[in-house]
N, C-alpha and C positions, 0 to 999 in steps of 0.2 A: 524352587524359586531361585533366581539369581539376584543377589543383592548388590547394589552399586553405591558408591559414594561420589560426591561432587566436591570441588574445591570451595564451594560456598558453605560447606558444612551440612549439606542435606544428605539424606539416606533414602534410597528407594529400591524396590525390587524391579527387575527388568520387565515384568509384565505390566508395569506402571499401574498396578492395581492400588497400591498404597505408597505414599511417600511421606517422609518426615522432614519437612523443611525446617532448617535451623536446628537440626539434631545436635550440632555442636556450633560454637562460635568459631568460625574459620574452618580450615581444611580438616577433613577426616583422613588420617594417615593409614589407619589399619582397621581391619575387622576380623572377627573370629566367630564361629558358630559352634555352640555346645548345648546339648540337651534342650533343643527347641528354643534356644534363646540366641540373640544376636548381640555381640559385644563390639563396641567401637572405641577407638582411641583417637584423640584429636589434638589440634593445635591449642585448644583451650585448657590443656593439662588435665583432661578428664577421660576416664574410661566409663562408658555408659552401657547399660544392659537393657535390651528391648525384647519384647515378645515377638516371636516370628509369625504369629497368627494375625495380630492386628497392629504390630509395630509400635505398641505403646511403650513408653519409657518406664522401666520397672525400678531402676536404681542407678545411682551415679557414684563413682569413686573419684573424688576430686583430689588430685595430687598437688603438692606444694610446688608451684611453678618456679619459684626462685631457687629452690633446692634441686629439683629434678629436670626442669624444662618441659617441653612439650612431649606428649606421648607419640612416639614414632612407630612402634610395632607392638602388637599383642599376639600371644599364642597361649594355648593351654598345654600344661605338662601335667597329665592326670587331671585332678580336680583343681589344681592351682594355676593361677594366671601369671605368666611371665610378661613383663612390660619393659620394652626397650625405650629409653628416653633420649631426647635431643642432646643431653649432656653425656651421652655414651655410657649411661648406667643401666643396670637391669634390676627391676623391682620384682619381687616374687611373693606370692601369698594367695590366700583365699579371697575371692572377690568380696569387697565390703570391709574386710579386716585391714588393719594397718599393715602395709606391705613391708617386707624386709628388703633392704637394698643389698643384693648379693654381689654386685659388681659396680665399681666406681670408675669414673673416667673423666677426662677433661672434655669440655664441650666443644663448641665450634672453633675451628682454627687448629694450629699446630701446638704441640708440646715443645717448649724451647729449652727449659732449664731444669736441672736436677742437682741435688746436693745431698750427700750422706751426713747424718748427724755424727759428730765426733765421739760421743759417749754412749748414745742409746742405739738400739736396734731399729732405727727409723730413717726415713729420708724425705726430702721435700721435692715437689715438682711445681713448675709454673708454666703458663702457656698463654696463648692469644685469647683465651676465654676469660681472662681477668680473674682467675681463681688460683689460689695457692693451696696445695694439699700438703699436709705432713702425714706420711703414711707409716703404719706399723709394718715393718719389713717381714715379720713372721706371718701375720694374718692377712696381709695385703689389703688392709682396710684403712680408711683415713682415721687418724687420731684427732686432727684438727682441719678445718676448712675455713679459709679466709677469702674475702673478696677484696680486690684492689681496683683502683680507678682506671689504670692503664693496662694494656696487655703486657704480660711478663715475658722477659727475654732470658734472664739468668737469675740464679739464686745461690747463696752460700751461707753456711752457718758460721758463727763466730767460733773461735777455738774452744771456748767452754760450752758451746751449744745453747746458750741462753738467748741469742739473737739470731734471727734469720734476715739477711739482707736480700731484697728483691729488686733487681734492675728492670726497668720497663723499656719498651721500644722507643719512648720519647727521651730517654736518658735520665729519667728521674729514679730515685731510690725510695 
């Protein structure tokens, strides 16, 4: 069977024998098939598992939309599911378990500013996604993540490293 998705969040096979209207709230961006099951990822920040025989929903993996954003791509690597997110991150793990975020990134828009910490092995980045990351330079993972009200354009640590100044596109600090 050929399975298709619609921008309305519906899922159907091309024989039009079965359809799941409203499988997701909003667009279904990706699907994967494994072991006679259909997995879908959508705009509603969920990965869902369906039976390929009757298309009944079997399980749902709800992700933190504020932290990860929408599900943009899903694929299997062995038995584990890799989930690409709107915020340019990749989550990895067994379906149903808490996923591990193995790659972090800024979301929509450009990365504009970066600053190295004067005393620690870390650095900060800011971008149009209104997120400030302070990264561990060795592990390449975030130590801290902050949201700001306006898109970031530049950042700089104070000489002692205790303060991070963030300049926004509106001229605010």
